[in-house]
C-alpha positions, 0 to 999 in steps of 0.5 A, spaced: 511 471 510 503 473 508 502 476 501 498 481 500 492 480 496 491 482 489 486 488 490 480 489 484 480 494 480 473 499 480 472 497 472 466 493 469 461 488 470 466 486 477 465 493 480 461 493 487 459 499 490 461 499 498 458 503 502 461 508 507 469 506 505 475 509 508 479 512 501 487 512 501 492 515 497 495 510 492 503 511 493 506 509 485 512 504 488 514 498 490 511 492 495 514 491 502 513 485 506 516 485 513 515 479 518 516 480 527 515 475 531 516 476 538 522 471 537 526 474 531 524 481 531 523 484 525 527 478 522 523 477 514 524 481 509 520 480 502 517 483 496 510 482 494 513 475 490 519 474 493 524 474 499 530 478 499 536 481 505 540 486 505 545 484 500 539 485 495 540 490 489 534 492 487 530 492 494 535 493 500 534 501 501 527 498 504 531 495 510 535 502 513 529 506 512 524 502 516 529 501 522 530 509 522 522 510 522 518 504 523 522 498 527 520 501 534 514 504 535 511 498 531 515 493 536 512 498 541 505 497 538 505 489 536 507 488 543 501 492 547 497 488 542 499 482 545 502 479 537 505 473 537 507 475 530 504 481 524 507 482 517 506 489 515 506 492 508 509 498 505 511 502 499 517 503 497 517 510 493 520 516 490 519 523 488 519 521 481 518 513 480 513 511 475 509 504 475 513 502 480 520 503 476 525 506 480 529 512 477 536 512 479 539 516 484 533 519 488 531 518 495 526 513 497 521 513 501 517 507 505 510 509 507 506 503 511 499 502 508 497 495 511 498 491 518 496 483 518 497 481 526 498 473 527 493 468 523 489 474 522 487 478 515 489 485 514 486 489 519 480 494 517 481 500 516 478 503 522 482 498 526 488 500 523 488 508 523 488 508 530 492 502 532 498 506 527 496 513 528 503 515 531 507 513 524 507 515 517 501 511 513 498 512 507 495 518 506 486 518 508 483 522 504 476 521 508 469 516 508 464 515 503 461 511 498 465 507 493 460 508 487 461 508 480 460 516 479 466 518 485 471 512 481 470 517 475 471 523 480 478 519 481 479 519 474 478 525 472 483 528 478 477 531 482 479 528 489 485 533 493 489 529 496 492 524 491 499 524 490 499 521 482 497 513 482 489 513 484 486 511 491 485 504 494 477 503 498 477 499 505 471 497 508 469 492 513 474 488 518 477 481 518 475 476 513 469 481 511 475 486 509 473 488 502 478 492 498 477 496 491 481 501 487 481 506 482 487 509 478 487 517 475 487 518 467 492 523 467 497 516 471 495 512 466 496 517 460 504 517 464 505 510 463 503 509 455 506 515 454 513 513 458 513 505 456 509 505 450 502 501 449 504 495 450 507 496 457 504 502 459 498 499 459 500 493 463 503 497 468 496 499 469 492 494 470 498 491 474 
């Protein structure tokens, strides 16, 4: 089952500008993977690091949410594109989850943010938006030049449409796909206030 790649943070000497980047809202939750094949349908479930099933106390809520919202329309998309298999990447989140930590009793939402067809990397942002325009996805916030100046605007909370955590930038396609992410300072401050310096910093850098 394909894992989702680690997205570089837009900080320090490793920062790279990205011309004409597609910007998406980054939801604060936990990464879920779901695999479809022509033979088995949506038959395999996983977090970023392990598989799970309907007996899992932590991640089982993702399964009925996916079946209610995504299973039927995404099966049609997969068949229309003649994919043999595909891995969908989604965020399982709550209104007040922070640093991916659940709030007991709050409802969950599952939101699609990326897809990797059989034997391919994640789809490029333009292709992804076209293919999945009729299902709920992470909000597209516009196309900009990803510069240190723009990242500073994200950090200081100047970008409209960001729910809380920050944004993800995407550009290119297939093996030339480029990803980067930036966080809002108020989100980082909230982590530090709730979880303390050591744990908050660890979550902020994840």
